[in-house]
N, CA, C and O atoms as a MOPAC input file, in Angstrom:
PM7 MOZYME 1SCF
protein

 N     83.39600 1    81.09900 1   124.24500 1
 C     83.18100 1    81.45200 1   122.86700 1
 C     83.57300 1    82.93100 1   122.63000 1
 O     84.22200 1    83.26000 1   121.63600 1
 N     83.16000 1    83.81700 1   123.57400 1
 C     83.58500 1    85.18100 1   123.39900 1
 C     85.07300 1    85.43100 1   123.31100 1
 O     85.54200 1    86.33100 1   122.61400 1
 N     85.84000 1    84.55500 1   124.08400 1
 C     87.25100 1    84.76600 1   124.12600 1
 C     87.82300 1    84.36000 1   122.75900 1
 O     88.81400 1    84.93200 1   122.30800 1
 N     87.24100 1    83.43900 1   122.14700 1
 C     87.63500 1    83.01100 1   120.70900 1
 C     87.36000 1    84.03500 1   119.72900 1
 O     88.14900 1    84.20200 1   118.79800 1
 N     86.27300 1    84.76600 1   119.85300 1
 C     85.84400 1    85.85800 1   118.83000 1
 C     86.62900 1    87.16200 1   119.06700 1
 O     86.96800 1    87.88400 1   118.12900 1
 N     86.90400 1    87.43900 1   120.36100 1
 C     87.55700 1    88.70000 1   120.63200 1
 C     88.84500 1    88.97800 1   119.78000 1
 O     88.90100 1    90.05800 1   119.19200 1
 N     89.84700 1    88.12100 1   119.66900 1
 C     90.97800 1    88.46900 1   118.89400 1
 C     90.65500 1    88.71100 1   117.47900 1
 O     91.24100 1    89.61300 1   116.88100 1
 N     89.77800 1    87.98600 1   116.89400 1
 C     89.27900 1    88.22400 1   115.45800 1
 C     88.63800 1    89.54600 1   115.33100 1
 O     88.87000 1    90.25300 1   114.35100 1
 N     87.83300 1    89.91800 1   116.28900 1
 C     87.17000 1    91.25900 1   116.25800 1
 C     88.10700 1    92.38800 1   116.30000 1
 O     87.91700 1    93.38900 1   115.61000 1
 N     89.14600 1    92.25600 1   117.11100 1
 C     90.20900 1    93.21000 1   117.29100 1
 C     90.89000 1    93.39400 1   115.97800 1
 O     91.07800 1    94.51600 1   115.50900 1
 N     91.26700 1    92.27500 1   115.37100 1
 C     91.99000 1    92.32400 1   114.21500 1
 C     91.21300 1    92.98700 1   113.05000 1
 O     91.80800 1    93.76100 1   112.29900 1
 N     89.90600 1    92.70700 1   112.87900 1
 C     89.05800 1    93.37200 1   111.96600 1
 C     88.95900 1    94.89200 1   112.20500 1
 O     88.94300 1    95.67300 1   111.25400 1
 N     88.88900 1    95.31600 1   113.53600 1
 C     88.79700 1    96.71000 1   113.82000 1
 C     90.17400 1    97.40000 1   113.49900 1
 O     90.18200 1    98.54600 1   113.05100 1
 N     91.36900 1    96.68600 1   113.73400 1
 C     92.61300 1    97.26600 1   113.36200 1
 C     92.80700 1    97.42000 1   111.83500 1
 O     93.35700 1    98.41500 1   111.36300 1
 N     92.35100 1    96.43700 1   111.10500 1
 C     92.41500 1    96.48700 1   109.67500 1
 C     91.52600 1    97.56700 1   109.09300 1
 O     91.92600 1    98.28300 1   108.17400 1
 N     90.31000 1    97.68700 1   109.63100 1
 C     89.43400 1    98.73700 1   109.20500 1
 C     89.98900 1   100.11800 1   109.47000 1
 O     89.95900 1   101.01000 1   108.62200 1
 N     90.49400 1   100.25700 1   110.67700 1
 C     91.12700 1   101.59600 1   111.04100 1
 C     92.34800 1   101.98200 1   110.14600 1
 O     92.54100 1   103.13300 1   109.75600 1
 N     93.17400 1   100.89200 1   109.84600 1
 C     94.34800 1   101.23300 1   109.02200 1
 C     93.85900 1   101.57800 1   107.61500 1
 O     94.52400 1   102.38200 1   106.96100 1
 N     92.84600 1   101.08500 1   107.13700 1
 C     92.40400 1   101.41300 1   105.81200 1
 C     91.97400 1   102.77900 1   105.70500 1
 O     92.15900 1   103.38500 1   104.65000 1
 N     91.40400 1   103.33900 1   106.71400 1
 C     90.83000 1   104.75600 1   106.76600 1
 C     92.05600 1   105.64700 1   106.75700 1
 O     92.03600 1   106.70400 1   106.12800 1
 N     93.14700 1   105.24400 1   107.45000 1
 C     94.27600 1   106.18300 1   107.61400 1
 C     95.25300 1   106.22100 1   106.42900 1
 O     96.21100 1   106.99400 1   106.43300 1
 N     95.00300 1   105.38400 1   105.42100 1
 C     95.94100 1   105.38600 1   104.35400 1
 C     95.84500 1   106.64500 1   103.47100 1
 O     94.76200 1   107.20200 1   103.28700 1
 N     96.96800 1   107.07400 1   102.94200 1
 C     97.13200 1   108.14600 1   102.04900 1
 C     96.93700 1   107.69300 1   100.56800 1
 O     97.49800 1   106.65400 1   100.22000 1
 N     96.20500 1   108.37100 1    99.69600 1
 C     96.10700 1   108.07900 1    98.36400 1
 C     97.41100 1   108.33500 1    97.66800 1
 O     97.84600 1   109.48700 1    97.65600 1
 N     98.10200 1   107.32200 1    97.06200 1
 C     99.34900 1   107.54100 1    96.37200 1
 C     99.22500 1   108.49100 1    95.20200 1
 O     98.22400 1   108.48100 1    94.48500 1
 N    100.21700 1   109.28800 1    95.01500 1
 C    100.26300 1   110.16700 1    93.80700 1
 C    101.60200 1   110.54900 1    93.44800 1
 O    102.49000 1   110.46400 1    94.29700 1
 N    101.85900 1   110.97700 1    92.23700 1
 C    103.23000 1   111.45700 1    91.83300 1
 C    103.19600 1   112.93500 1    92.00200 1
 O    102.23100 1   113.60600 1    91.63700 1
 N    104.32900 1   113.46700 1    92.59600 1
 C    104.33000 1   114.83000 1    92.79700 1
 C    105.73600 1   115.37100 1    92.30400 1
 O    106.80800 1   114.89100 1    92.67100 1
 N    105.59700 1   116.40400 1    91.45000 1
 C    106.85000 1   117.07600 1    90.94100 1
 C    107.22000 1   118.15300 1    91.94700 1
 O    106.66000 1   119.24800 1    92.00400 1
 N    108.25400 1   117.73600 1    92.77000 1
 C    108.58100 1   118.64200 1    93.86000 1
 C    109.06400 1   120.03100 1    93.53800 1
 O    109.00400 1   120.93600 1    94.37100 1
 N    109.53000 1   120.18700 1    92.35500 1
 C    109.92400 1   121.57500 1    91.91600 1
 C    108.77100 1   122.45400 1    91.55700 1
 O    108.95500 1   123.65000 1    91.33100 1
 N    107.55000 1   121.88600 1    91.49300 1
 C    106.43100 1   122.74900 1    91.15700 1
 C    105.41100 1   122.90800 1    92.28200 1
 O    104.43200 1   123.62900 1    92.08800 1
 N    105.58700 1   122.25900 1    93.48100 1
 C    104.66600 1   122.35900 1    94.54200 1
 C    104.92100 1   123.68400 1    95.25000 1
 O    106.04600 1   124.00800 1    95.63000 1
 N    103.79900 1   124.46100 1    95.41800 1
 C    103.92500 1   125.70200 1    95.98700 1
 C    103.75100 1   125.59000 1    97.52500 1
 O    103.29800 1   124.54800 1    97.99900 1
 N    104.07200 1   126.55700 1    98.25800 1
 C    103.97400 1   126.53900 1    99.73500 1
 C    102.46000 1   126.40300 1   100.09500 1
 O    102.10400 1   125.62400 1   100.98000 1
 N    101.58100 1   127.16800 1    99.40000 1
 C    100.17500 1   127.09100 1    99.64600 1
 C     99.67900 1   125.60900 1    99.55400 1
 O     98.96100 1   125.10300 1   100.41700 1
 N    100.12600 1   124.94900 1    98.42600 1
 C     99.73700 1   123.52300 1    98.21800 1
 C    100.17400 1   122.58500 1    99.35300 1
 O     99.42600 1   121.70700 1    99.78400 1
 N    101.44300 1   122.80800 1    99.83400 1
 C    102.02800 1   122.05400 1   100.88800 1
 C    101.16100 1   122.32800 1   102.20200 1
 O    100.77200 1   121.37100 1   102.87100 1
 N    100.87100 1   123.59700 1   102.55300 1
 C    100.13900 1   123.87500 1   103.71000 1
 C     98.70500 1   123.38800 1   103.67400 1
 O     98.09500 1   123.10800 1   104.70700 1
 N     98.18300 1   123.29200 1   102.46500 1
 C     96.80500 1   122.78000 1   102.35600 1
 C     96.73700 1   121.23400 1   102.34700 1
 O     95.63300 1   120.69400 1   102.41400 1
 N     97.83000 1   120.52600 1   102.27100 1
 C     97.87900 1   119.09800 1   102.19300 1
 C     97.57400 1   118.53200 1   103.60800 1
 O     98.00400 1   119.11500 1   104.60300 1
 N     96.88300 1   117.47400 1   103.69400 1
 C     96.51300 1   116.80400 1   104.93700 1
 C     97.75600 1   116.36100 1   105.76300 1
 O     98.81000 1   116.11700 1   105.17500 1
 N     97.65900 1   116.26000 1   107.04300 1
 C     98.81900 1   116.04600 1   107.89600 1
 C     99.71100 1   114.90000 1   107.48100 1
 O    100.92000 1   115.10200 1   107.37300 1
 N     99.19600 1   113.71500 1   107.24200 1
 C    100.03000 1   112.55100 1   106.93000 1
 C    100.79500 1   112.75100 1   105.58000 1
 O    101.99500 1   112.49600 1   105.47400 1
 N    100.02700 1   113.22200 1   104.55900 1
 C    100.67000 1   113.42900 1   103.34800 1
 C    101.67400 1   114.51900 1   103.41600 1
 O    102.72700 1   114.35400 1   102.80000 1
 N    101.48100 1   115.61300 1   104.08600 1
 C    102.33100 1   116.73300 1   104.28900 1
 C    103.53500 1   116.25500 1   105.00800 1
 O    104.65400 1   116.59300 1   104.62000 1
 N    103.35900 1   115.47500 1   106.05200 1
 C    104.58200 1   114.94400 1   106.70200 1
 C    105.49200 1   114.07500 1   105.91900 1
 O    106.71300 1   114.11400 1   106.06800 1
 N    104.86800 1   113.26600 1   105.05800 1
 C    105.57600 1   112.38500 1   104.13300 1
 C    106.41100 1   113.30600 1   103.09100 1
 O    107.57700 1   113.02600 1   102.81500 1
 N    105.82200 1   114.28400 1   102.60000 1
 C    106.46000 1   115.22200 1   101.67100 1
 C    107.58200 1   115.98500 1   102.43100 1
 O    108.68000 1   116.17000 1   101.90500 1
 N    107.29900 1   116.39700 1   103.60100 1
 C    108.42700 1   117.08900 1   104.39600 1
 C    109.59400 1   116.13000 1   104.63500 1
 O    110.74100 1   116.53400 1   104.44400 1
 N    109.35400 1   114.86100 1   105.05100 1
 C    110.45000 1   113.93000 1   105.21400 1
 C    111.13600 1   113.67800 1   103.86900 1
 O    112.36300 1   113.58500 1   103.81700 1
 N    110.42700 1   113.57600 1   102.86400 1
 C    111.10000 1   113.33700 1   101.56800 1
 C    112.06300 1   114.53100 1   101.21300 1
 O    113.21300 1   114.36200 1   100.80900 1
 N    111.46100 1   115.77200 1   101.41000 1
 C    112.26200 1   116.95800 1   101.03800 1
 C    113.46300 1   117.04400 1   101.97000 1
 O    114.52100 1   117.44700 1   101.48700 1
 N    113.41200 1   116.73100 1   103.16200 1
 C    114.51100 1   116.70800 1   104.14100 1
 C    115.60600 1   115.78200 1   103.61000 1
 O    116.77000 1   116.17900 1   103.56300 1
 N    115.25400 1   114.54300 1   103.20500 1
 C    116.25000 1   113.52900 1   102.69000 1
 C    116.82700 1   113.97900 1   101.44100 1
 O    118.01900 1   113.80800 1   101.18700 1
 N    115.94800 1   114.59800 1   100.58900 1
 C    116.36900 1   115.12900 1    99.25800 1
 C    117.42300 1   116.16700 1    99.44900 1
 O    118.47700 1   116.09900 1    98.81600 1
 N    117.18000 1   117.11800 1   100.29100 1
 C    118.08100 1   118.15500 1   100.48700 1
 C    119.42300 1   117.71600 1   101.09100 1
 O    120.48400 1   118.19500 1   100.69100 1
 N    119.35000 1   116.76300 1   102.09600 1
 C    120.56600 1   116.20800 1   102.71400 1
 C    121.33700 1   115.35000 1   101.59000 1
 O    122.56700 1   115.31800 1   101.57600 1
 N    120.64300 1   114.73700 1   100.75700 1
 C    121.29100 1   114.03500 1    99.71000 1
 C    122.07200 1   114.89100 1    98.75200 1
 O    123.19900 1   114.58000 1    98.36800 1
 N    121.42000 1   116.01000 1    98.36800 1
 C    122.12800 1   116.95900 1    97.46400 1
 C    123.38500 1   117.46200 1    98.18300 1
 O    124.45300 1   117.53600 1    97.57500 1
 N    123.27500 1   117.79100 1    99.41000 1
 C    124.44900 1   118.25000 1   100.21900 1
 C    125.40900 1   117.22800 1   100.66500 1
 O    126.44000 1   117.49100 1   101.28600 1
 N    124.98900 1   115.94700 1   100.29100 1
 C    125.97900 1   114.78400 1   100.69900 1
 C    126.14500 1   114.75900 1   102.28200 1
 O    127.21100 1   114.45900 1   102.82000 1
 N    125.06100 1   115.08300 1   102.93400 1
 C    125.11200 1   115.01800 1   104.34800 1
 C    124.86600 1   113.61000 1   104.75700 1
 O    123.90700 1   113.00100 1   104.28200 1
 N    125.71900 1   113.02900 1   105.65500 1
 C    125.64200 1   111.59800 1   106.00700 1
 C    125.19500 1   111.50700 1   107.50500 1
 O    125.04400 1   110.38600 1   107.99100 1
 N    124.99100 1   112.54900 1   108.21100 1
 C    124.62300 1   112.46900 1   109.58300 1
 C    123.30800 1   113.20100 1   109.68500 1
 O    123.13100 1   114.30300 1   109.16600 1
 N    122.39700 1   112.55100 1   110.37100 1
 C    120.99600 1   113.16400 1   110.56400 1
 C    120.92900 1   113.51900 1   112.05500 1
 O    121.00900 1   112.64200 1   112.91500 1
 N    120.77900 1   114.83700 1   112.35100 1
 C    120.73800 1   115.31500 1   113.61700 1
 C    119.19500 1   115.74900 1   113.77800 1
 O    118.71100 1   116.69400 1   113.15500 1
 N    118.47700 1   114.94200 1   114.69700 1
 C    117.02000 1   115.17600 1   114.76400 1
 C    116.72100 1   116.62800 1   115.15400 1
 O    115.84600 1   117.21600 1   114.51800 1
 N    117.32900 1   117.21900 1   116.08100 1
 C    117.07800 1   118.64800 1   116.41600 1
 C    117.34700 1   119.60400 1   115.26500 1
 O    116.49000 1   120.40700 1   114.89400 1
 N    118.46900 1   119.51600 1   114.73900 1
 C    118.80400 1   120.37700 1   113.57900 1
 C    117.84400 1   120.18000 1   112.38100 1
 O    117.39600 1   121.16700 1   111.79700 1
 N    117.55000 1   119.04300 1   112.04200 1
 C    116.61400 1   118.69100 1   110.91900 1
 C    115.23300 1   119.26500 1   111.27700 1
 O    114.58600 1   119.92700 1   110.46500 1
 N    114.80600 1   118.98900 1   112.51500 1
 C    113.47500 1   119.57300 1   112.86200 1
 C    113.42300 1   120.99000 1   112.79800 1
 O    112.41000 1   121.53200 1   112.35500 1
 N    114.47300 1   121.70300 1   113.21700 1
 C    114.49600 1   123.19400 1   113.20600 1
 C    114.48000 1   123.67600 1   111.80300 1
 O    113.85300 1   124.70600 1   111.55900 1
 N    115.11100 1   123.03600 1   110.83700 1
 C    115.19900 1   123.39800 1   109.43800 1
 C    113.74900 1   123.18600 1   108.82300 1
 O    113.28100 1   124.05600 1   108.08800 1
 N    113.06000 1   122.07100 1   109.11100 1
 C    111.74700 1   121.83800 1   108.62000 1
 C    110.78300 1   122.91700 1   109.18400 1
 O    109.93200 1   123.42400 1   108.45400 1
 N    110.92100 1   123.25700 1   110.46000 1
 C    109.99400 1   124.30000 1   111.09300 1
 C    110.20700 1   125.62200 1   110.42200 1
 O    109.25600 1   126.35200 1   110.14100 1
 N    111.45000 1   125.93300 1   110.16500 1
 C    111.83200 1   127.26900 1   109.54100 1
 C    111.29900 1   127.29000 1   108.15600 1
 O    110.75800 1   128.30200 1   107.70800 1
 N    111.44300 1   126.15100 1   107.43600 1
 C    110.82000 1   126.06400 1   106.04400 1
 C    109.25400 1   126.27200 1   106.14700 1
 O    108.68200 1   126.99100 1   105.32800 1
 N    108.63000 1   125.68800 1   107.07500 1
 C    107.19800 1   125.77100 1   107.20600 1
 C    106.80800 1   127.27300 1   107.53900 1
 O    105.79900 1   127.77300 1   107.04200 1
 N    107.59600 1   127.93600 1   108.34800 1
 C    107.31800 1   129.39100 1   108.61900 1
 C    107.53900 1   130.18200 1   107.38400 1
 O    106.69200 1   131.01600 1   107.06500 1
 N    108.64600 1   129.98900 1   106.62500 1
 C    108.73800 1   130.74200 1   105.46800 1
 C    107.78600 1   130.41900 1   104.42900 1
 O    107.54200 1   131.26300 1   103.56600 1
 N    107.20800 1   129.25800 1   104.41800 1
 C    106.09200 1   128.97500 1   103.41900 1
 C    104.81700 1   129.63200 1   103.83700 1
 O    104.04300 1   130.07400 1   102.98900 1
 N    104.57500 1   129.71000 1   105.11200 1
 C    103.37800 1   130.48400 1   105.62300 1
 C    103.49300 1   131.93400 1   105.20600 1
 O    102.48000 1   132.51100 1   104.81200 1
 N    104.64700 1   132.56000 1   105.26300 1
 C    104.93700 1   133.90400 1   104.87400 1
 C    104.89200 1   134.23900 1   103.43900 1
 O    104.65600 1   135.37700 1   103.03500 1
 N    105.12700 1   133.20400 1   102.66100 1
 C    105.14900 1   133.39600 1   101.18900 1
 C    104.67700 1   132.16500 1   100.44800 1
 O    105.45700 1   131.38200 1    99.90700 1
 N    103.27200 1   132.02400 1   100.44800 1
 C    102.63300 1   130.88600 1    99.97200 1
 C    102.78400 1   130.65800 1    98.47800 1
 O    102.54000 1   129.55000 1    98.00000 1
 N    103.18600 1   131.69500 1    97.71800 1
 C    103.34700 1   131.48900 1    96.22400 1
 C    104.67700 1   130.87000 1    95.85300 1
 O    104.79700 1   130.32300 1    94.75700 1
 N    105.71400 1   130.93100 1    96.73800 1
 C    106.98100 1   130.28900 1    96.49300 1
 C    106.87300 1   128.80900 1    96.39000 1
 O    105.97200 1   128.19000 1    96.95600 1
 N    107.76900 1   128.25700 1    95.68700 1
 C    107.78500 1   126.71700 1    95.61500 1
 C    108.45600 1   126.24600 1    96.84900 1
 O    109.34800 1   126.90800 1    97.37900 1
 N    108.02300 1   125.06300 1    97.33300 1
 C    108.52200 1   124.46800 1    98.50400 1
 C    110.07800 1   124.16000 1    98.33800 1
 O    110.88000 1   124.35200 1    99.25200 1
 N    110.41600 1   123.68000 1    97.12500 1
 C    111.78500 1   123.38700 1    96.91100 1
 C    112.72200 1   124.65600 1    97.01900 1
 O    113.85800 1   124.57500 1    97.48700 1
 N    112.19200 1   125.78200 1    96.57500 1
 C    112.89300 1   127.04600 1    96.62700 1
 C    113.15800 1   127.39100 1    98.14900 1
 O    114.23400 1   127.77900 1    98.60400 1
 N    112.01300 1   127.18600 1    98.83800 1
 C    112.22000 1   127.46700 1   100.34600 1
 C    113.16500 1   126.55600 1   101.03500 1
 O    114.01300 1   126.98200 1   101.81900 1
 N    113.01500 1   125.26700 1   100.73300 1
 C    114.01100 1   124.30100 1   101.37500 1
 C    115.46900 1   124.52200 1   100.98100 1
 O    116.39500 1   124.37900 1   101.77900 1
 N    115.62500 1   124.88700 1    99.67600 1
 C    116.99600 1   125.23000 1    99.26000 1
 C    117.56100 1   126.37300 1   100.05200 1
 O    118.73100 1   126.34200 1   100.43300 1
 N    116.77400 1   127.36500 1   100.30600 1
 C    117.24100 1   128.53400 1   101.06900 1
 C    117.55000 1   128.24800 1   102.53600 1
 O    118.39800 1   128.89800 1   103.14700 1
 N    116.84300 1   127.26200 1   103.08600 1
 C    116.91600 1   126.91200 1   104.53000 1
 C    118.12600 1   125.96800 1   104.83000 1
 O    118.75300 1   126.00300 1   105.88800 1
 N    118.38200 1   125.14400 1   103.82200 1
 C    119.50700 1   124.09400 1   104.05800 1
 C    120.88300 1   124.84700 1   103.82400 1
 O    121.02100 1   125.64600 1   102.89800 1
 N    121.82100 1   124.56100 1   104.65900 1
 C    123.13500 1   125.18600 1   104.40200 1
 C    123.85200 1   124.61100 1   103.09500 1
 O    123.63400 1   123.47600 1   102.67300 1
 N    124.61400 1   125.39700 1   102.57900 1
 C    125.36700 1   124.96900 1   101.34400 1
 C    126.66800 1   124.28600 1   101.61600 1
 O    127.36700 1   123.89400 1   100.68100 1

C-alpha cells in the first residue's frame, strides 16, 4: 500500500513546490525600469527580465547568432553598470553595452 501512495505523494510535493516558485505575472514598461528596480527584483523575475532584454537588444541589432559567453559577458557588464548608476534606466544601460 505504501508503494501505491508514494508516487502520488511525490506528485503532490512537486506540485506544491512549483506553486511556491512561480513568479507573479506583471506588465513592465522596459524603457522606465531603473537599475535600482532591476537590482531589487527577486532572482527569478530579474533573470527573466535580463533574458528578455538580451533578446530585445539582439532583435534590434538583427543579431541571428547567440553566443553564450558573449551574451553572458554583456549581461554581467550591464549589471555592473547598473550597480554603479542605480538611477539610470536598464534599457539605457543595455543600449550602451550592446554593440551597434
